[in-house]
Predicted model as a PDB file, atoms N, CA, C, CB and O in Angstrom, pLDDT in the B-factor column:
MODEL        1                                                                  
ATOM      1  N   MET A   1      31.373  63.653 124.005  1.00 89.00           N  
ATOM      2  CA  MET A   1      30.080  63.068 123.699  1.00 89.00           C  
ATOM      3  C   MET A   1      29.194  63.130 124.941  1.00 89.00           C  
ATOM      4  CB  MET A   1      30.237  61.608 123.202  1.00 89.00           C  
ATOM      5  O   MET A   1      29.641  62.836 126.050  1.00 89.00           O  
ATOM      6  N   ILE A   2      27.961  63.508 124.746  1.00 91.00           N  
ATOM      7  CA  ILE A   2      26.970  63.533 125.828  1.00 91.00           C  
ATOM      8  C   ILE A   2      26.182  62.227 125.785  1.00 91.00           C  
ATOM      9  CB  ILE A   2      26.011  64.774 125.700  1.00 91.00           C  
ATOM     10  O   ILE A   2      25.636  61.854 124.747  1.00 91.00           O  
ATOM     11  N   VAL A   3      26.130  61.546 126.911  1.00 93.00           N  
ATOM     12  CA  VAL A   3      25.398  60.283 127.020  1.00 93.00           C  
ATOM     13  C   VAL A   3      24.179  60.514 127.906  1.00 93.00           C  
ATOM     14  CB  VAL A   3      26.307  59.139 127.599  1.00 93.00           C  
ATOM     15  O   VAL A   3      24.278  61.131 128.967  1.00 93.00           O  
ATOM     16  N   VAL A   4      23.036  60.015 127.463  1.00 94.00           N  
ATOM     17  CA  VAL A   4      21.794  60.138 128.222  1.00 94.00           C  
ATOM     18  C   VAL A   4      21.569  58.844 129.003  1.00 94.00           C  
ATOM     19  CB  VAL A   4      20.581  60.441 127.279  1.00 94.00           C  
ATOM     20  O   VAL A   4      21.423  57.771 128.418  1.00 94.00           O  
ATOM     21  N   ASN A   5      21.543  58.957 130.316  1.00 95.00           N  
ATOM     22  CA  ASN A   5      21.348  57.798 131.195  1.00 95.00           C  
ATOM     23  C   ASN A   5      19.923  57.729 131.726  1.00 95.00           C  
ATOM     24  CB  ASN A   5      22.330  57.845 132.361  1.00 95.00           C  
ATOM     25  O   ASN A   5      19.694  57.347 132.874  1.00 95.00           O  
ATOM     26  N   LEU A   6      18.981  58.098 130.891  1.00 95.00           N  
ATOM     27  CA  LEU A   6      17.583  58.121 131.303  1.00 95.00           C  
ATOM     28  C   LEU A   6      17.092  56.730 131.677  1.00 95.00           C  
ATOM     29  CB  LEU A   6      16.715  58.700 130.195  1.00 95.00           C  
ATOM     30  O   LEU A   6      16.353  56.571 132.649  1.00 95.00           O  
ATOM     31  N   ASP A   7      17.495  55.730 130.916  1.00 94.00           N  
ATOM     32  CA  ASP A   7      17.063  54.358 131.209  1.00 94.00           C  
ATOM     33  C   ASP A   7      17.545  53.890 132.575  1.00 94.00           C  
ATOM     34  CB  ASP A   7      17.568  53.407 130.135  1.00 94.00           C  
ATOM     35  O   ASP A   7      16.845  53.148 133.265  1.00 94.00           O  
ATOM     36  N   VAL A   8      18.740  54.322 132.963  1.00 94.00           N  
ATOM     37  CA  VAL A   8      19.291  53.943 134.272  1.00 94.00           C  
ATOM     38  C   VAL A   8      18.451  54.547 135.395  1.00 94.00           C  
ATOM     39  CB  VAL A   8      20.767  54.402 134.401  1.00 94.00           C  
ATOM     40  O   VAL A   8      18.099  53.865 136.357  1.00 94.00           O  
ATOM     41  N   MET A   9      18.134  55.843 135.257  1.00 95.00           N  
ATOM     42  CA  MET A   9      17.335  56.496 136.295  1.00 95.00           C  
ATOM     43  C   MET A   9      15.915  55.935 136.344  1.00 95.00           C  
ATOM     44  CB  MET A   9      17.291  58.006 136.056  1.00 95.00           C  
ATOM     45  O   MET A   9      15.340  55.789 137.422  1.00 95.00           O  
ATOM     46  N   MET A  10      15.350  55.621 135.175  1.00 96.00           N  
ATOM     47  CA  MET A  10      14.014  55.026 135.155  1.00 96.00           C  
ATOM     48  C   MET A  10      14.015  53.674 135.861  1.00 96.00           C  
ATOM     49  CB  MET A  10      13.515  54.869 133.709  1.00 96.00           C  
ATOM     50  O   MET A  10      13.076  53.353 136.589  1.00 96.00           O  
ATOM     51  N   ALA A  11      15.054  52.888 135.650  1.00 96.00           N  
ATOM     52  CA  ALA A  11      15.152  51.583 136.305  1.00 96.00           C  
ATOM     53  C   ALA A  11      15.297  51.751 137.816  1.00 96.00           C  
ATOM     54  CB  ALA A  11      16.343  50.782 135.740  1.00 96.00           C  
ATOM     55  O   ALA A  11      14.681  51.013 138.584  1.00 96.00           O  
ATOM     56  N   LYS A  12      16.112  52.725 138.247  1.00 96.00           N  
ATOM     57  CA  LYS A  12      16.301  52.968 139.682  1.00 96.00           C  
ATOM     58  C   LYS A  12      14.986  53.379 140.350  1.00 96.00           C  
ATOM     59  CB  LYS A  12      17.368  54.057 139.903  1.00 96.00           C  
ATOM     60  O   LYS A  12      14.731  53.034 141.504  1.00 96.00           O  
ATOM     61  N   ARG A  13      14.160  54.119 139.611  1.00 96.00           N  
ATOM     62  CA  ARG A  13      12.884  54.588 140.163  1.00 96.00           C  
ATOM     63  C   ARG A  13      11.729  53.640 139.840  1.00 96.00           C  
ATOM     64  CB  ARG A  13      12.566  55.979 139.630  1.00 96.00           C  
ATOM     65  O   ARG A  13      10.583  53.891 140.212  1.00 96.00           O  
ATOM     66  N   LYS A  14      12.051  52.543 139.139  1.00 96.00           N  
ATOM     67  CA  LYS A  14      11.039  51.552 138.740  1.00 96.00           C  
ATOM     68  C   LYS A  14       9.874  52.223 138.008  1.00 96.00           C  
ATOM     69  CB  LYS A  14      10.514  50.788 139.978  1.00 96.00           C  
ATOM     70  O   LYS A  14       8.705  51.998 138.321  1.00 96.00           O  
ATOM     71  N   MET A  15      10.228  53.051 137.024  1.00 96.00           N  
ATOM     72  CA  MET A  15       9.230  53.790 136.267  1.00 96.00           C  
ATOM     73  C   MET A  15       9.319  53.396 134.794  1.00 96.00           C  
ATOM     74  CB  MET A  15       9.424  55.320 136.442  1.00 96.00           C  
ATOM     75  O   MET A  15      10.407  53.332 134.222  1.00 96.00           O  
ATOM     76  N   SER A  16       8.183  53.137 134.200  1.00 95.00           N  
ATOM     77  CA  SER A  16       8.144  52.766 132.783  1.00 95.00           C  
ATOM     78  C   SER A  16       8.208  54.011 131.911  1.00 95.00           C  
ATOM     79  CB  SER A  16       6.872  51.954 132.464  1.00 95.00           C  
ATOM     80  O   SER A  16       7.990  55.129 132.379  1.00 95.00           O  
ATOM     81  N   LEU A  17       8.509  53.798 130.638  1.00 95.00           N  
ATOM     82  CA  LEU A  17       8.560  54.892 129.680  1.00 95.00           C  
ATOM     83  C   LEU A  17       7.191  55.554 129.554  1.00 95.00           C  
ATOM     84  CB  LEU A  17       9.039  54.387 128.312  1.00 95.00           C  
ATOM     85  O   LEU A  17       7.096  56.777 129.451  1.00 95.00           O  
ATOM     86  N   GLY A  18       6.143  54.753 129.562  1.00 95.00           N  
ATOM     87  CA  GLY A  18       4.785  55.280 129.479  1.00 95.00           C  
ATOM     88  C   GLY A  18       4.422  56.139 130.671  1.00 95.00           C  
ATOM     89  O   GLY A  18       3.823  57.204 130.519  1.00 95.00           O  
ATOM     90  N   GLU A  19       4.782  55.684 131.850  1.00 96.00           N  
ATOM     91  CA  GLU A  19       4.499  56.438 133.068  1.00 96.00           C  
ATOM     92  C   GLU A  19       5.263  57.763 133.076  1.00 96.00           C  
ATOM     93  CB  GLU A  19       4.861  55.607 134.308  1.00 96.00           C  
ATOM     94  O   GLU A  19       4.710  58.802 133.437  1.00 96.00           O  
ATOM     95  N   LEU A  20       6.532  57.721 132.679  1.00 96.00           N  
ATOM     96  CA  LEU A  20       7.329  58.943 132.632  1.00 96.00           C  
ATOM     97  C   LEU A  20       6.770  59.904 131.585  1.00 96.00           C  
ATOM     98  CB  LEU A  20       8.804  58.616 132.328  1.00 96.00           C  
ATOM     99  O   LEU A  20       6.723  61.114 131.804  1.00 96.00           O  
ATOM    100  N   SER A  21       6.354  59.363 130.460  1.00 95.00           N  
ATOM    101  CA  SER A  21       5.765  60.177 129.394  1.00 95.00           C  
ATOM    102  C   SER A  21       4.539  60.935 129.897  1.00 95.00           C  
ATOM    103  CB  SER A  21       5.384  59.295 128.193  1.00 95.00           C  
ATOM    104  O   SER A  21       4.375  62.120 129.604  1.00 95.00           O  
ATOM    105  N   GLU A  22       3.686  60.261 130.648  1.00 95.00           N  
ATOM    106  CA  GLU A  22       2.497  60.900 131.205  1.00 95.00           C  
ATOM    107  C   GLU A  22       2.863  61.986 132.206  1.00 95.00           C  
ATOM    108  CB  GLU A  22       1.604  59.864 131.869  1.00 95.00           C  
ATOM    109  O   GLU A  22       2.277  63.069 132.191  1.00 95.00           O  
ATOM    110  N   LYS A  23       3.826  61.704 133.071  1.00 94.00           N  
ATOM    111  CA  LYS A  23       4.215  62.671 134.105  1.00 94.00           C  
ATOM    112  C   LYS A  23       4.898  63.893 133.512  1.00 94.00           C  
ATOM    113  CB  LYS A  23       5.136  62.012 135.122  1.00 94.00           C  
ATOM    114  O   LYS A  23       4.715  65.008 134.000  1.00 94.00           O  
ATOM    115  N   VAL A  24       5.686  63.688 132.462  1.00 95.00           N  
ATOM    116  CA  VAL A  24       6.468  64.775 131.874  1.00 95.00           C  
ATOM    117  C   VAL A  24       5.659  65.542 130.832  1.00 95.00           C  
ATOM    118  CB  VAL A  24       7.746  64.227 131.243  1.00 95.00           C  
ATOM    119  O   VAL A  24       5.872  66.738 130.633  1.00 95.00           O  
ATOM    120  N   GLY A  25       4.739  64.858 130.174  1.00 93.00           N  
ATOM    121  CA  GLY A  25       3.917  65.508 129.168  1.00 93.00           C  
ATOM    122  C   GLY A  25       4.548  65.570 127.791  1.00 93.00           C  
ATOM    123  O   GLY A  25       4.267  66.485 127.018  1.00 93.00           O  
ATOM    124  N   ILE A  26       5.397  64.606 127.479  1.00 93.00           N  
ATOM    125  CA  ILE A  26       5.939  64.499 126.120  1.00 93.00           C  
ATOM    126  C   ILE A  26       5.602  63.119 125.569  1.00 93.00           C  
ATOM    127  CB  ILE A  26       7.488  64.745 126.101  1.00 93.00           C  
ATOM    128  O   ILE A  26       5.339  62.184 126.325  1.00 93.00           O  
ATOM    129  N   THR A  27       5.614  63.005 124.253  1.00 94.00           N  
ATOM    130  CA  THR A  27       5.192  61.759 123.624  1.00 94.00           C  
ATOM    131  C   THR A  27       6.161  60.621 123.916  1.00 94.00           C  
ATOM    132  CB  THR A  27       5.057  61.949 122.126  1.00 94.00           C  
ATOM    133  O   THR A  27       7.339  60.837 124.200  1.00 94.00           O  
ATOM    134  N   LEU A  28       5.631  59.404 123.838  1.00 95.00           N  
ATOM    135  CA  LEU A  28       6.484  58.222 123.986  1.00 95.00           C  
ATOM    136  C   LEU A  28       7.600  58.221 122.949  1.00 95.00           C  
ATOM    137  CB  LEU A  28       5.651  56.940 123.862  1.00 95.00           C  
ATOM    138  O   LEU A  28       8.740  57.868 123.252  1.00 95.00           O  
ATOM    139  N   ALA A  29       7.266  58.619 121.728  1.00 95.00           N  
ATOM    140  CA  ALA A  29       8.262  58.622 120.650  1.00 95.00           C  
ATOM    141  C   ALA A  29       9.417  59.569 120.972  1.00 95.00           C  
ATOM    142  CB  ALA A  29       7.609  59.025 119.316  1.00 95.00           C  
ATOM    143  O   ALA A  29      10.580  59.197 120.821  1.00 95.00           O  
ATOM    144  N   ASN A  30       9.107  60.783 121.412  1.00 94.00           N  
ATOM    145  CA  ASN A  30      10.165  61.742 121.732  1.00 94.00           C  
ATOM    146  C   ASN A  30      10.970  61.317 122.952  1.00 94.00           C  
ATOM    147  CB  ASN A  30       9.569  63.118 121.966  1.00 94.00           C  
ATOM    148  O   ASN A  30      12.187  61.500 122.990  1.00 94.00           O  
ATOM    149  N   LEU A  31      10.305  60.757 123.936  1.00 94.00           N  
ATOM    150  CA  LEU A  31      11.004  60.277 125.123  1.00 94.00           C  
ATOM    151  C   LEU A  31      11.911  59.104 124.767  1.00 94.00           C  
ATOM    152  CB  LEU A  31      10.000  59.867 126.213  1.00 94.00           C  
ATOM    153  O   LEU A  31      13.018  58.992 125.293  1.00 94.00           O  
ATOM    154  N   SER A  32      11.452  58.240 123.888  1.00 94.00           N  
ATOM    155  CA  SER A  32      12.246  57.105 123.433  1.00 94.00           C  
ATOM    156  C   SER A  32      13.494  57.567 122.680  1.00 94.00           C  
ATOM    157  CB  SER A  32      11.401  56.193 122.541  1.00 94.00           C  
ATOM    158  O   SER A  32      14.571  56.994 122.849  1.00 94.00           O  
ATOM    159  N   ILE A  33      13.351  58.601 121.851  1.00 95.00           N  
ATOM    160  CA  ILE A  33      14.498  59.159 121.128  1.00 95.00           C  
ATOM    161  C   ILE A  33      15.538  59.663 122.123  1.00 95.00           C  
ATOM    162  CB  ILE A  33      14.051  60.307 120.181  1.00 95.00           C  
ATOM    163  O   ILE A  33      16.734  59.435 121.941  1.00 95.00           O  
ATOM    164  N   LEU A  34      15.096  60.335 123.152  1.00 94.00           N  
ATOM    165  CA  LEU A  34      16.005  60.836 124.181  1.00 94.00           C  
ATOM    166  C   LEU A  34      16.657  59.682 124.932  1.00 94.00           C  
ATOM    167  CB  LEU A  34      15.257  61.752 125.162  1.00 94.00           C  
ATOM    168  O   LEU A  34      17.870  59.678 125.142  1.00 94.00           O  
ATOM    169  N   LYS A  35      15.863  58.716 125.330  1.00 93.00           N  
ATOM    170  CA  LYS A  35      16.361  57.573 126.105  1.00 93.00           C  
ATOM    171  C   LYS A  35      17.403  56.761 125.335  1.00 93.00           C  
ATOM    172  CB  LYS A  35      15.202  56.669 126.502  1.00 93.00           C  
ATOM    173  O   LYS A  35      18.339  56.221 125.924  1.00 93.00           O  
ATOM    174  N   ASN A  36      17.233  56.682 124.022  1.00 93.00           N  
ATOM    175  CA  ASN A  36      18.140  55.876 123.195  1.00 93.00           C  
ATOM    176  C   ASN A  36      19.309  56.663 122.608  1.00 93.00           C  
ATOM    177  CB  ASN A  36      17.368  55.246 122.078  1.00 93.00           C  
ATOM    178  O   ASN A  36      19.945  56.225 121.649  1.00 93.00           O  
ATOM    179  N   ASN A  37      19.586  57.829 123.194  1.00 92.00           N  
ATOM    180  CA  ASN A  37      20.720  58.661 122.772  1.00 92.00           C  
ATOM    181  C   ASN A  37      20.650  59.083 121.308  1.00 92.00           C  
ATOM    182  CB  ASN A  37      22.008  57.920 123.010  1.00 92.00           C  
ATOM    183  O   ASN A  37      21.687  59.244 120.665  1.00 92.00           O  
ATOM    184  N   LYS A  38      19.457  59.263 120.779  1.00 94.00           N  
ATOM    185  CA  LYS A  38      19.288  59.667 119.384  1.00 94.00           C  
ATOM    186  C   LYS A  38      18.928  61.150 119.262  1.00 94.00           C  
ATOM    187  CB  LYS A  38      18.209  58.815 118.719  1.00 94.00           C  
ATOM    188  O   LYS A  38      18.900  61.690 118.156  1.00 94.00           O  
ATOM    189  N   ALA A  39      18.657  61.805 120.382  1.00 92.00           N  
ATOM    190  CA  ALA A  39      18.243  63.212 120.357  1.00 92.00           C  
ATOM    191  C   ALA A  39      19.425  64.112 120.029  1.00 92.00           C  
ATOM    192  CB  ALA A  39      17.624  63.621 121.707  1.00 92.00           C  
ATOM    193  O   ALA A  39      20.546  63.877 120.479  1.00 92.00           O  
ATOM    194  N   LYS A  40      19.160  65.139 119.243  1.00 92.00           N  
ATOM    195  CA  LYS A  40      20.175  66.131 118.901  1.00 92.00           C  
ATOM    196  C   LYS A  40      20.126  67.309 119.871  1.00 92.00           C  
ATOM    197  CB  LYS A  40      19.983  66.622 117.457  1.00 92.00           C  
ATOM    198  O   LYS A  40      21.104  68.043 120.011  1.00 92.00           O  
ATOM    199  N   ALA A  41      18.993  67.488 120.536  1.00 93.00           N  
ATOM    200  CA  ALA A  41      18.817  68.591 121.476  1.00 93.00           C  
ATOM    201  C   ALA A  41      17.725  68.215 122.475  1.00 93.00           C  
ATOM    202  CB  ALA A  41      18.458  69.916 120.729  1.00 93.00           C  
ATOM    203  O   ALA A  41      16.908  67.327 122.231  1.00 93.00           O  
ATOM    204  N   VAL A  42      17.738  68.914 123.600  1.00 93.00           N  
ATOM    205  CA  VAL A  42      16.686  68.728 124.596  1.00 93.00           C  
ATOM    206  C   VAL A  42      16.427  70.080 125.254  1.00 93.00           C  
ATOM    207  CB  VAL A  42      17.084  67.637 125.661  1.00 93.00           C  
ATOM    208  O   VAL A  42      17.366  70.815 125.560  1.00 93.00           O  
ATOM    209  N   ARG A  43      15.181  70.401 125.468  1.00 94.00           N  
ATOM    210  CA  ARG A  43      14.816  71.671 126.099  1.00 94.00           C  
ATOM    211  C   ARG A  43      15.081  71.602 127.599  1.00 94.00           C  
ATOM    212  CB  ARG A  43      13.329  72.014 125.828  1.00 94.00           C  
ATOM    213  O   ARG A  43      14.942  70.551 128.225  1.00 94.00           O  
ATOM    214  N   PHE A  44      15.464  72.739 128.157  1.00 95.00           N  
ATOM    215  CA  PHE A  44      15.654  72.808 129.603  1.00 95.00           C  
ATOM    216  C   PHE A  44      14.361  72.496 130.332  1.00 95.00           C  
ATOM    217  CB  PHE A  44      16.168  74.186 130.013  1.00 95.00           C  
ATOM    218  O   PHE A  44      14.385  71.869 131.392  1.00 95.00           O  
ATOM    219  N   SER A  45      13.237  72.920 129.785  1.00 95.00           N  
ATOM    220  CA  SER A  45      11.951  72.654 130.430  1.00 95.00           C  
ATOM    221  C   SER A  45      11.664  71.148 130.464  1.00 95.00           C  
ATOM    222  CB  SER A  45      10.815  73.399 129.695  1.00 95.00           C  
ATOM    223  O   SER A  45      11.064  70.648 131.416  1.00 95.00           O  
ATOM    224  N   THR A  46      12.093  70.434 129.426  1.00 95.00           N  
ATOM    225  CA  THR A  46      11.921  68.977 129.398  1.00 95.00           C  
ATOM    226  C   THR A  46      12.822  68.324 130.436  1.00 95.00           C  
ATOM    227  CB  THR A  46      12.227  68.413 127.990  1.00 95.00           C  
ATOM    228  O   THR A  46      12.389  67.425 131.157  1.00 95.00           O  
ATOM    229  N   LEU A  47      14.078  68.770 130.518  1.00 95.00           N  
ATOM    230  CA  LEU A  47      14.993  68.241 131.532  1.00 95.00           C  
ATOM    231  C   LEU A  47      14.454  68.502 132.935  1.00 95.00           C  
ATOM    232  CB  LEU A  47      16.391  68.865 131.377  1.00 95.00           C  
ATOM    233  O   LEU A  47      14.517  67.635 133.807  1.00 95.00           O  
ATOM    234  N   ASP A  48      13.929  69.692 133.139  1.00 97.00           N  
ATOM    235  CA  ASP A  48      13.362  70.053 134.434  1.00 97.00           C  
ATOM    236  C   ASP A  48      12.218  69.116 134.801  1.00 97.00           C  
ATOM    237  CB  ASP A  48      12.873  71.507 134.422  1.00 97.00           C  
ATOM    238  O   ASP A  48      12.152  68.622 135.927  1.00 97.00           O  
ATOM    239  N   ALA A  49      11.319  68.871 133.851  1.00 97.00           N  
ATOM    240  CA  ALA A  49      10.172  68.000 134.104  1.00 97.00           C  
ATOM    241  C   ALA A  49      10.611  66.556 134.370  1.00 97.00           C  
ATOM    242  CB  ALA A  49       9.206  68.043 132.915  1.00 97.00           C  
ATOM    243  O   ALA A  49      10.053  65.887 135.240  1.00 97.00           O  
ATOM    244  N   ILE A  50      11.608  66.080 133.622  1.00 97.00           N  
ATOM    245  CA  ILE A  50      12.119  64.721 133.824  1.00 97.00           C  
ATOM    246  C   ILE A  50      12.752  64.598 135.205  1.00 97.00           C  
ATOM    247  CB  ILE A  50      13.147  64.352 132.728  1.00 97.00           C  
ATOM    248  O   ILE A  50      12.512  63.625 135.920  1.00 97.00           O  
ATOM    249  N   CYS A  51      13.564  65.592 135.580  1.00 97.00           N  
ATOM    250  CA  CYS A  51      14.210  65.554 136.897  1.00 97.00           C  
ATOM    251  C   CYS A  51      13.187  65.577 138.023  1.00 97.00           C  
ATOM    252  CB  CYS A  51      15.173  66.730 137.050  1.00 97.00           C  
ATOM    253  O   CYS A  51      13.360  64.884 139.026  1.00 97.00           O  
ATOM    254  N   LYS A  52      12.131  66.358 137.875  1.00 97.00           N  
ATOM    255  CA  LYS A  52      11.076  66.386 138.893  1.00 97.00           C  
ATOM    256  C   LYS A  52      10.362  65.037 138.973  1.00 97.00           C  
ATOM    257  CB  LYS A  52      10.061  67.506 138.586  1.00 97.00           C  
ATOM    258  O   LYS A  52      10.102  64.532 140.065  1.00 97.00           O  
ATOM    259  N   ALA A  53      10.048  64.457 137.818  1.00 97.00           N  
ATOM    260  CA  ALA A  53       9.318  63.186 137.787  1.00 97.00           C  
ATOM    261  C   ALA A  53      10.151  62.042 138.364  1.00 97.00           C  
ATOM    262  CB  ALA A  53       8.901  62.853 136.354  1.00 97.00           C  
ATOM    263  O   ALA A  53       9.617  61.145 139.016  1.00 97.00           O  
ATOM    264  N   LEU A  54      11.460  62.081 138.118  1.00 97.00           N  
ATOM    265  CA  LEU A  54      12.340  61.002 138.588  1.00 97.00           C  
ATOM    266  C   LEU A  54      13.024  61.333 139.908  1.00 97.00           C  
ATOM    267  CB  LEU A  54      13.389  60.700 137.541  1.00 97.00           C  
ATOM    268  O   LEU A  54      13.781  60.521 140.440  1.00 97.00           O  
ATOM    269  N   ASP A  55      12.758  62.531 140.438  1.00 97.00           N  
ATOM    270  CA  ASP A  55      13.386  62.985 141.674  1.00 97.00           C  
ATOM    271  C   ASP A  55      14.904  62.810 141.600  1.00 97.00           C  
ATOM    272  CB  ASP A  55      12.816  62.218 142.882  1.00 97.00           C  
ATOM    273  O   ASP A  55      15.516  62.125 142.420  1.00 97.00           O  
ATOM    274  N   CYS A  56      15.488  63.458 140.582  1.00 97.00           N  
ATOM    275  CA  CYS A  56      16.932  63.350 140.389  1.00 97.00           C  
ATOM    276  C   CYS A  56      17.487  64.681 139.910  1.00 97.00           C  
ATOM    277  CB  CYS A  56      17.272  62.230 139.383  1.00 97.00           C  
ATOM    278  O   CYS A  56      16.754  65.661 139.780  1.00 97.00           O  
ATOM    279  N   ARG A  57      18.779  64.707 139.650  1.00 96.00           N  
ATOM    280  CA  ARG A  57      19.459  65.902 139.166  1.00 96.00           C  
ATOM    281  C   ARG A  57      19.815  65.712 137.700  1.00 96.00           C  
ATOM    282  CB  ARG A  57      20.727  66.204 140.009  1.00 96.00           C  
ATOM    283  O   ARG A  57      19.843  64.585 137.206  1.00 96.00           O  
ATOM    284  N   VAL A  58      20.087  66.807 137.006  1.00 96.00           N  
ATOM    285  CA  VAL A  58      20.440  66.743 135.583  1.00 96.00           C  
ATOM    286  C   VAL A  58      21.647  65.832 135.370  1.00 96.00           C  
ATOM    287  CB  VAL A  58      20.737  68.156 135.031  1.00 96.00           C  
ATOM    288  O   VAL A  58      21.681  65.056 134.414  1.00 96.00           O  
ATOM    289  N   GLU A  59      22.636  65.924 136.259  1.00 95.00           N  
ATOM    290  CA  GLU A  59      23.841  65.102 136.095  1.00 95.00           C  
ATOM    291  C   GLU A  59      23.582  63.611 136.315  1.00 95.00           C  
ATOM    292  CB  GLU A  59      24.913  65.571 137.054  1.00 95.00           C  
ATOM    293  O   GLU A  59      24.434  62.787 135.985  1.00 95.00           O  
ATOM    294  N   ASP A  60      22.436  63.258 136.858  1.00 96.00           N  
ATOM    295  CA  ASP A  60      22.057  61.843 136.956  1.00 96.00           C  
ATOM    296  C   ASP A  60      21.579  61.330 135.598  1.00 96.00           C  
ATOM    297  CB  ASP A  60      20.951  61.643 138.027  1.00 96.00           C  
ATOM    298  O   ASP A  60      21.601  60.127 135.339  1.00 96.00           O  
ATOM    299  N   ILE A  61      21.147  62.250 134.736  1.00 95.00           N  
ATOM    300  CA  ILE A  61      20.612  61.878 133.431  1.00 95.00           C  
ATOM    301  C   ILE A  61      21.618  62.094 132.297  1.00 95.00           C  
ATOM    302  CB  ILE A  61      19.354  62.669 133.152  1.00 95.00           C  
ATOM    303  O   ILE A  61      21.751  61.261 131.401  1.00 95.00           O  
ATOM    304  N   LEU A  62      22.323  63.230 132.356  1.00 95.00           N  
ATOM    305  CA  LEU A  62      23.270  63.567 131.299  1.00 95.00           C  
ATOM    306  C   LEU A  62      24.707  63.378 131.775  1.00 95.00           C  
ATOM    307  CB  LEU A  62      23.055  65.009 130.827  1.00 95.00           C  
ATOM    308  O   LEU A  62      25.056  63.794 132.880  1.00 95.00           O  
ATOM    309  N   GLU A  63      25.529  62.759 130.954  1.00 94.00           N  
ATOM    310  CA  GLU A  63      26.911  62.491 131.299  1.00 94.00           C  
ATOM    311  C   GLU A  63      27.808  62.857 130.117  1.00 94.00           C  
ATOM    312  CB  GLU A  63      27.100  61.008 131.699  1.00 94.00           C  
ATOM    313  O   GLU A  63      27.499  62.541 128.968  1.00 94.00           O  
ATOM    314  N   TYR A  64      28.902  63.517 130.410  1.00 94.00           N  
ATOM    315  CA  TYR A  64      29.867  63.859 129.367  1.00 94.00           C  
ATOM    316  C   TYR A  64      30.992  62.839 129.373  1.00 94.00           C  
ATOM    317  CB  TYR A  64      30.427  65.293 129.569  1.00 94.00           C  
ATOM    318  O   TYR A  64      31.627  62.607 130.401  1.00 94.00           O  
ATOM    319  N   LYS A  65      31.235  62.227 128.212  1.00 91.00           N  
ATOM    320  CA  LYS A  65      32.344  61.278 128.058  1.00 91.00           C  
ATOM    321  C   LYS A  65      33.309  61.846 127.039  1.00 91.00           C  
ATOM    322  CB  LYS A  65      31.837  59.860 127.621  1.00 91.00           C  
ATOM    323  O   LYS A  65      32.965  62.029 125.871  1.00 91.00           O  
ATOM    324  N   GLU A  66      34.508  62.119 127.488  1.00 90.00           N  
ATOM    325  CA  GLU A  66      35.509  62.741 126.635  1.00 90.00           C  
ATOM    326  C   GLU A  66      36.075  61.763 125.627  1.00 90.00           C  
ATOM    327  CB  GLU A  66      36.624  63.316 127.472  1.00 90.00           C  
ATOM    328  O   GLU A  66      36.300  60.591 125.929  1.00 90.00           O  
ATOM    329  N   GLY A  67      36.303  62.269 124.412  1.00 76.00           N  
ATOM    330  CA  GLY A  67      37.006  61.498 123.409  1.00 76.00           C  
ATOM    331  C   GLY A  67      36.213  60.409 122.712  1.00 76.00           C  
ATOM    332  O   GLY A  67      36.795  59.545 122.056  1.00 76.00           O  
ATOM    333  N   GLU A  68      34.911  60.434 122.842  1.00 59.00           N  
ATOM    334  CA  GLU A  68      34.119  59.391 122.171  1.00 59.00           C  
ATOM    335  C   GLU A  68      33.268  59.985 121.092  1.00 59.00           C  
ATOM    336  CB  GLU A  68      33.242  58.643 123.164  1.00 59.00           C  
ATOM    337  O   GLU A  68      32.533  59.263 120.419  1.00 59.00           O  
TER     338      GLU A  68                                                      
ENDMDL                                                                          
END                                                                             
């Protein structure tokens, strides 16, 4: 299972969902779906933009948990 830790990174950077949405250029609704682990897919370009906005790496956002 892939777990999205976007909320953790946003908290570490003290960034709101609205602020991240503006910086990344995706809607609040789509960002919320990703943040709440409801997304079925994510574009590499979106991951790239999120990592740049949060000054982090992909592995800070996405985590693989075996057997769940």
